[in-house]
MITIDREN-462337 format. One line per 10 residues: for each residue x, y, z of C-alpha. Coordinates in Angstrom, 2 decimals, decimal comma, m for minus. Layout:
X/Y/Z; ... $
***
This chain:
m66,81/34,88/m6,11; m65,43/37,42/m8,60; m67,65/40,56/m8,28; m69,65/42,19/m5,50; m72,95/42,16/m7,41; m76,30/43,54/m6,36; m79,54/43,41/m8,24; m79,29/47,02/m9,39; m75,94/46,29/m11,14; m77,75/44,58/m13,99 $
m77,38/46,70/m17,13; m74,62/48,87/m15,73; m71,14/49,07/m17,34; m68,76/46,41/m16,06; m66,31/49,08/m15,03; m68,88/50,33/m12,48; m69,07/46,94/m10,75; m66,69/46,33/m7,82; m64,58/43,23/m8,48; m63,03/40,96/m5,83 $
m59,72/40,83/m7,70; m57,21/43,40/m8,94; m59,00/44,75/m12,03; m56,97/47,86/m12,73; m56,38/46,83/m16,36; m59,82/45,39/m17,07; m61,24/48,55/m18,70; m58,11/49,04/m20,81; m58,21/45,39/m21,88; m61,82/45,65/m23,02 $
m61,12/48,81/m25,03; m58,08/47,16/m26,64; m60,14/44,11/m27,62; m62,76/46,35/m29,23; m60,07/48,20/m31,17; m58,02/45,24/m32,31; m60,66/42,53/m32,23; m58,18/40,18/m30,56; m58,31/38,15/m27,35; m56,52/38,93/m24,10 $
m55,92/36,39/m21,31; m54,72/37,18/m17,83; m54,43/35,22/m14,58; m56,23/36,86/m11,70; m56,43/35,98/m8,03; m59,39/36,60/m5,74; m58,10/38,65/m2,85; m60,31/37,14/m0,15; m60,21/33,44/m1,09; m56,86/33,18/m2,93 $
m58,63/31,42/m5,77; m57,11/31,80/m9,19; m58,84/32,24/m12,53; m57,92/32,67/m16,15; m59,73/35,80/m17,34; m60,31/35,85/m21,09; m61,55/39,04/m22,85; m62,95/38,45/m26,36; m64,99/40,54/m28,88; m68,74/39,81/m28,92 $
m70,13/39,17/m32,39; m73,78/39,09/m33,21; m75,39/36,64/m35,60; m74,98/39,33/m38,23; m71,22/39,32/m37,60; m71,33/42,72/m35,98; m69,06/43,57/m33,03; m71,54/44,52/m30,33; m69,26/44,51/m27,29; m66,90/42,20/m25,39 $
m67,33/38,95/m23,55; m65,32/38,33/m20,36; m65,02/34,71/m19,16; m63,37/33,29/m16,05; m62,01/29,71/m15,69; m61,15/28,47/m12,20; m57,52/27,21/m12,26; m56,92/27,18/m8,50; m56,13/23,46/m8,32; m54,02/23,59/m11,47 $
m52,01/26,52/m10,09; m51,50/24,78/m6,78; m50,33/21,65/m8,60; m47,92/23,72/m10,68; m46,53/25,36/m7,56; m46,06/21,96/m5,96; m44,38/20,63/m9,08; m42,11/23,66/m9,09; m41,19/23,11/m5,43; m40,59/19,42/m6,05 $
m38,44/20,20/m9,09; m36,39/22,65/m7,06; m36,00/20,13/m4,27; m35,09/17,40/m6,77; m32,52/19,66/m8,39; m30,97/20,36/m4,99; m30,95/16,67/m4,14; m29,30/15,79/m7,43; m26,62/18,42/m6,84; m26,08/17,04/m3,33 $
m25,88/13,50/m4,71; m23,36/14,52/m7,36; m21,30/16,25/m4,68; m21,36/13,11/m2,53; m20,43/10,96/m5,52; m17,57/13,34/m6,25; m16,24/12,99/m2,70; m16,53/9,25/m2,02; m13,31/7,24/m2,55; m15,28/4,56/m4,42 $
m15,75/4,66/m8,17; m19,40/4,81/m9,30; m20,43/4,00/m12,89; m23,97/4,63/m14,16; m25,37/3,31/m17,43; m28,89/4,46/m18,31; m29,11/3,08/m21,83; m28,08/m0,48/m22,56; m27,40/0,47/m26,17; m25,22/3,49/m25,31 $
m21,51/3,73/m26,01; m20,78/5,89/m22,97; m21,53/5,79/m19,28; m21,38/8,36/m16,53; m18,72/8,15/m13,85; m17,86/10,00/m10,68; m14,40/11,46/m10,06; m12,86/8,30/m8,57; m14,21/6,05/m11,33; m12,87/8,41/m14,01 $
m9,45/8,42/m12,34; m9,35/4,62/m12,14; m10,39/4,42/m15,78; m7,51/6,74/m16,69; m9,79/9,63/m17,65; m9,85/13,26/m16,61; m12,57/13,91/m14,06; m14,97/16,87/m14,24; m15,06/19,11/m11,18; m18,12/18,35/m9,09 $
m19,99/16,62/m11,93; m20,32/13,17/m13,38; m17,99/12,57/m16,30; m18,63/10,62/m19,46; m16,34/7,65/m20,03; m16,37/4,82/m22,58; m18,81/2,07/m21,71; m16,10/m0,57/m22,22; m13,36/m0,33/m19,60; m9,79/m1,60/m20,22 $
m10,26/m4,58/m17,89; m7,85/m7,52/m17,78; m8,06/m10,86/m15,99; m4,98/m13,08/m15,85; m3,33/m10,88/m18,46; m6,19/m11,26/m20,98; m8,56/m8,51/m22,06; m12,13/m8,85/m20,77; m14,64/m8,83/m23,62; m17,45/m6,27/m23,64 $
m20,29/m8,69/m22,86; m18,37/m10,11/m19,90; m17,71/m6,79/m18,17; m19,77/m6,42/m14,96; m21,83/m3,37/m15,98; m22,78/m4,80/m19,38; m23,39/m8,25/m17,91; m25,77/m6,84/m15,28; m27,75/m5,04/m18,01; m27,72/m8,06/m20,29 $
m28,80/m10,65/m17,72; m30,79/m8,47/m15,32; m28,87/m10,04/m12,44; m26,33/m8,49/m10,06; m22,61/m9,19/m10,46; m20,76/m9,34/m7,15; m17,07/m9,15/m6,26; m15,63/m9,20/m9,78; m11,83/m8,84/m9,55; m9,77/m7,56/m12,47 $
m7,01/m5,13/m13,38; m7,48/m1,83/m15,21; m4,75/m1,01/m17,71; m3,36/2,52/m17,46; m2,00/4,75/m20,22; 1,55/4,53/m18,82; 1,57/0,73/m19,14; 0,87/0,03/m15,46; m2,31/m1,51/m14,11; m4,49/m1,23/m11,00 $
m6,17/m4,07/m9,11; m9,90/m3,37/m8,75; m13,03/m5,08/m7,47; m16,36/m4,35/m9,18; m19,96/m5,02/m8,25; m22,86/m4,15/m10,58; m26,64/m4,08/m10,17; m29,25/m3,70/m12,93; m31,75/m0,83/m12,83; m35,42/m1,50/m13,71 $
m38,26/0,73/m14,93; m41,83/0,62/m13,60; m42,68/m2,23/m15,97; m39,79/m4,36/m14,73; m37,63/m3,95/m17,81; m33,90/m3,27/m17,49; m33,25/0,41/m18,11; m29,57/0,47/m17,17; m27,15/m0,51/m14,43; m24,97/0,97/m11,72 $
m21,58/m0,35/m10,64; m19,16/0,28/m7,77; m15,43/0,23/m8,49; m12,92/m0,14/m5,64; m9,13/0,10/m5,85; m7,78/m3,01/m4,06; m4,15/m2,61/m5,13; m2,91/m2,19/m1,56; m4,90/m5,21/m0,42; m3,57/m7,33/m3,28 $
m0,01/m6,18/m2,63; m0,46/m7,07/1,04; m1,68/m10,53/0,02; 1,32/m11,00/m2,26; 3,64/m9,75/0,47; 2,06/m12,17/2,91; 2,59/m15,04/0,49; 6,22/m14,01/0,03; 6,73/m13,75/3,76; 5,20/m17,19/4,30 $
7,43/m18,64/1,60; 10,48/m16,93/3,08; 9,54/m18,03/6,58; 9,39/m21,63/5,41; 12,85/m21,29/3,91; 14,18/m19,55/6,99; 12,94/m22,27/9,30; 14,31/m24,96/6,99; 17,70/m23,29/6,69; 17,98/m22,53/10,39 $
17,12/m26,14/11,20; 19,77/m27,27/8,71; 22,31/m24,97/10,37; 21,44/m26,25/13,84; 21,57/m29,85/12,60; 25,04/m29,32/11,12; 26,18/m27,54/14,28; 24,88/m30,33/16,47; 26,52/m33,03/14,35; 29,92/m31,29/14,44 $
29,85/m30,47/18,14; 28,77/m33,94/19,19; 31,84/m35,39/17,43; 34,23/m32,85/18,95; 32,81/m32,56/22,49; 34,37/m34,65/25,23; 31,21/m34,71/27,35; 27,52/m33,89/27,18; 28,07/m31,01/29,56; 30,67/m29,45/27,27 $
28,44/m30,01/24,28; 25,38/m28,47/25,97; 27,30/m25,35/27,07; 28,93/m24,69/23,68; 25,77/m25,52/21,78; 23,63/m23,12/23,83; 26,21/m20,35/23,52; 26,28/m20,61/19,73; 22,49/m20,78/19,50; 22,19/m17,66/21,63 $
24,79/m15,93/19,45; 22,76/m16,76/16,34; 19,64/m15,46/18,08; 21,31/m12,15/19,01; 22,50/m11,64/15,43; 19,03/m12,42/14,09; 17,50/m10,02/16,62; 19,72/m7,18/15,39; 18,85/m7,93/11,77; 15,14/m8,27/12,54 $
15,13/m4,85/14,23; 16,26/m3,44/10,86; 13,75/m5,55/8,87; 16,63/m7,59/7,48; 18,03/m4,52/5,81; 21,32/m2,83/6,62; 22,50/m3,48/10,22; 24,70/m1,12/12,24; 28,20/m2,55/12,81; 28,57/m1,15/16,35 $
25,13/m2,44/17,33; 26,08/m5,88/16,06; 29,31/m5,82/18,09; 27,63/m4,74/21,31; 24,94/m7,39/20,90; 27,69/m10,01/20,51; 29,50/m8,77/23,62; 26,35/m8,56/25,77; 26,99/m11,93/27,55; 30,45/m10,73/28,60 $
29,51/m7,24/29,77; 29,51/m6,46/33,50; 28,49/m3,41/35,47; 31,38/m0,99/36,00; 33,67/m2,79/33,56; 34,33/m1,52/30,06; 35,69/m4,55/28,26; 34,73/m3,37/24,76; 36,06/m0,19/23,19; 34,90/0,69/19,70 $
36,24/3,29/17,28; 34,68/4,11/13,93; 32,08/6,17/12,18; 28,54/4,78/11,84; 28,68/1,98/9,30; 25,93/m0,31/8,02; 26,35/m3,88/6,78; 24,04/m5,77/4,48; 22,16/m8,70/6,02; 24,43/m11,44/4,66 $
27,62/m9,71/5,82; 26,11/m8,95/9,23; 24,99/m12,58/9,68; 28,47/m13,86/8,91; 30,30/m11,27/11,02; 27,91/m11,79/13,94; 29,02/m15,41/14,27; 32,67/m14,50/13,67; 32,54/m11,87/16,41; 31,00/m14,46/18,74 $
33,78/m16,98/18,08; 36,40/m14,26/18,67; 34,64/m13,03/21,83; 34,12/m16,59/23,10; 37,78/m17,36/22,51; 38,80/m14,13/24,30; 36,55/m15,03/27,25; 38,12/m18,47/27,56; 41,77/m17,79/26,76; 42,30/m14,11/25,95 $
41,64/m10,60/27,20; 38,13/m11,23/28,47; 39,31/m14,04/30,73; 40,73/m11,52/33,25; 39,22/m8,49/34,96; 41,74/m6,05/33,50; 41,45/m7,21/29,90; 39,55/m5,47/27,13; 38,98/m5,71/23,39; 39,37/m2,74/21,09 $
37,56/m2,90/17,76; 37,95/m0,21/15,13; 36,93/0,07/11,52; 37,44/2,36/8,60; 37,43/2,43/4,81; 41,18/2,88/4,37; 41,41/1,55/0,83; 38,83/2,43/m1,83; 35,97/m0,04/m1,62; 37,52/m1,98/1,26 $
36,25/m2,10/4,84; 39,01/m2,76/7,40; 38,05/m4,10/10,84; 40,74/m4,30/13,50; 40,30/m6,62/16,52; 42,87/m6,03/19,27; 42,96/m7,73/22,68; 44,73/m5,88/25,51; 45,43/m6,55/29,17; 44,99/m10,30/28,95 $
47,32/m13,27/29,14; 49,91/m13,91/26,44; 48,62/m15,99/23,55; 50,28/m18,23/21,05; 49,25/m19,77/17,74; 47,29/m22,98/18,21; 48,96/m26,19/17,19; 45,86/m27,70/15,61; 42,76/m26,57/13,79; 39,52/m26,86/15,74 $
35,94/m25,96/15,02; 36,09/m22,34/16,21; 39,35/m21,61/14,40; 38,17/m23,21/11,17; 34,76/m21,59/11,34; 36,15/m18,09/11,71; 38,64/m18,41/8,88; 36,42/m20,22/6,44; 33,26/m18,19/7,19; 35,08/m14,99/6,28 $
36,69/m16,52/3,20; 33,52/m18,35/2,30; 31,14/m15,45/2,85; 32,98/m12,19/2,29; 35,91/m12,81/m0,08; 38,17/m10,58/1,93; 41,55/m11,13/3,53; 42,92/m11,54/7,06; 46,10/m10,64/8,86; 46,59/m12,47/12,18 $
49,20/m11,67/14,83; 49,66/m13,51/18,13; 51,41/m10,91/20,26; 52,41/m11,13/23,92; 49,84/m8,41/24,65; 47,04/m10,38/23,03; 45,54/m11,44/19,72; 45,38/m8,91/16,89; 43,27/m9,62/13,85; 42,76/m7,43/10,80 $
39,81/m8,19/8,52; 39,48/m6,57/5,13; 36,11/m6,94/3,43; 35,33/m5,71/m0,11; 32,39/m3,31/m0,32; 31,82/m3,78/m4,06; 29,31/m6,54/m3,44; 26,90/m4,20/m1,68; 26,93/m1,89/m4,65; 26,89/m4,52/m7,37 $
24,24/m6,84/m5,94; 21,12/m5,28/m4,49; 19,36/m8,09/m2,66; 16,41/m7,59/m0,39; 16,88/m8,15/3,31; 14,86/m11,36/3,20; 16,88/m12,75/0,28; 20,09/m11,87/2,08; 18,97/m13,66/5,22; 17,83/m16,75/3,39 $
21,07/m17,06/1,43; 23,31/m16,31/4,38; 21,52/m18,79/6,65; 21,66/m21,49/3,99; 25,37/m20,89/3,40; 26,03/m20,91/7,14; 24,71/m24,47/7,40; 26,98/m25,57/4,54; 29,86/m23,70/6,11; 29,47/m25,45/9,46 $
29,55/m28,80/7,72; 32,67/m27,78/5,77; 34,33/m26,58/8,98; 33,49/m29,86/10,68; 35,27/m31,79/7,94; 38,25/m29,43/7,69; 38,72/m29,32/11,46; 39,62/m33,01/11,30; 42,51/m32,40/8,85; 46,05/m31,34/9,83 $
46,57/m27,59/9,88; 49,29/m27,74/7,29; 46,99/m29,26/4,70; 44,54/m26,33/4,56; 44,32/m23,85/1,71; 46,64/m20,90/2,39; 44,15/m18,16/3,15; 43,12/m17,86/m0,48; 39,91/m19,87/m0,33; 40,65/m21,36/m3,79 $
38,87/m24,57/m2,84; 35,73/m22,46/m2,18; 35,74/m20,15/m5,22; 32,91/m22,07/m6,87; 30,60/m21,06/m4,01; 30,37/m17,64/m5,70; 30,21/m15,72/m2,42; 32,47/m13,39/m0,48; 35,42/m14,59/1,57; 37,82/m13,41/4,29 $
39,89/m15,32/6,87; 40,78/m15,23/10,56; 42,14/m17,60/13,21; 42,26/m17,51/16,96; 44,44/m19,02/19,62; 41,92/m21,61/20,68; 38,22/m22,24/20,90 $
***
C-alpha cells in the first residue's frame, strides 16, 4: 500500500524504492534522525487510495546499543482522520447554528432566560429579557443577568425559591403562566407572564432550566380599562335611567294629556341622545360648541332655510359643560319653535360666542324675524330647567331681554373650572348625568312655586352642590 516493491528491492537503500506517497523529505528525515538520534513523525497520504498514515522515523539500536540505522514505521489512521474531519465539520456547523440561534434569540420580542447550573448566581438572557430585567443588553449575544429577578406579586417581593426559573429547576416540573410585575430602576414596574421548563441530562437529572418572559403590560392595561369602562357603563345606565325617571315624573304631573306628554317626552329624550352622540364622537372629551349647537338645531333645519346663524371662533367645552348646554340649547330651540323665531318661516336664531372678559365665556342667543315675545307670567318646567341648569351646573350669570324683535339671552360661563379641575371625559359624563337627574327633580318642585319666590339669579340655595351655575329664562315652554 505504501511502496511499489519488487523482489529485487530487498537490500537496496530505501531512497531507491518508489513510494506511493509524497516522500520528498523522507531521505532528509532519516539523515536528521541519524545525526540527532531523535524521532520524527509526519502524516502522509497514499496518492492512489487516499489512505492516511502516521510515519514515524526512529534510530535503530542494536543489542549492543549501537546506532546501526533507522527504523521507519507506518500506522494507518485513515478512519481516525475521517472521524476528525467529520467532527471538525460538525463543530463548524454547530458553531454556525449557535450563532444563528443567538441571532434569533436577539430578534424575538419574547424574553428568554437560560440557567445551566442550578447552583449558579447568574443566568443568560437574550436582549428582550435583559431589557425587561432592567439590564443593558449585549449586541447579538446572550447577556448575563442575576439569577434572582426583581419580581413582585400583589406588591410583595417574590422569594428566590418561588421564582419560576428556580422552581422549575428545584422541582423538575414546568411552571406555566406565572404572572408578576418586574420592578424597574426608575420606580415603575412592568406586568409580565413567565413560563419555565426544566432541562435534563442524559441520565434524567435536572441540569438547568429555560424560561420565556412576555411583557403583558398592554394586555393588563386593556383589562383594567375594560373593567373601568364596565363600571362607568353601569353608572351611566343607572344615572340616565334616574334622569329619565325624574323627567317622566315631572312631565306626567305637568302634562294635560298623554299625547302632550308623549310628544314632549320624546323630544327631550332625542335631545339628550343628540348631545350624548356629540360627546361620544369625541370620546367624552372636549366637544365643539358649534357642533353641539347644530346637533341641537337638527330637528328644526329645513332645506333652503337658514334658521341658525353662528359667529365665533372654534371653541371646545368639557363634557359636563357640553351636557348641560346641550339640554339648555334644546329648551331654547324648542321654545323658539313653539313661540319664537323658529315658529315662522322668516325667523332665525343668531348665536355668537367669545371670551370677552378674562376667563369668561360669553354666549349670546338672539332671535330675529319672529313674533313679539313677552316675559312669562309663571314658571314652568322649561323655564325653570334652563335657569337652574345653568346656575346649578356652570356657576355663571344670565342677562335676559324680551324685546319686540325676539328673545335675547346672554350667558356668561366661567372657564376657570376647566383649568382647575381636570376630569376625564367619563368622569365628566357620569357626574353631569347624575346632576341632571337631580336638577330635573329640583326643577319639578320649583316649577310649582310662584315665580316671585325663587332665588334671584344667584343660585344661593344651590351653592352646596359645589358645581357651576348660570341662569336663563324663556318666554314659554
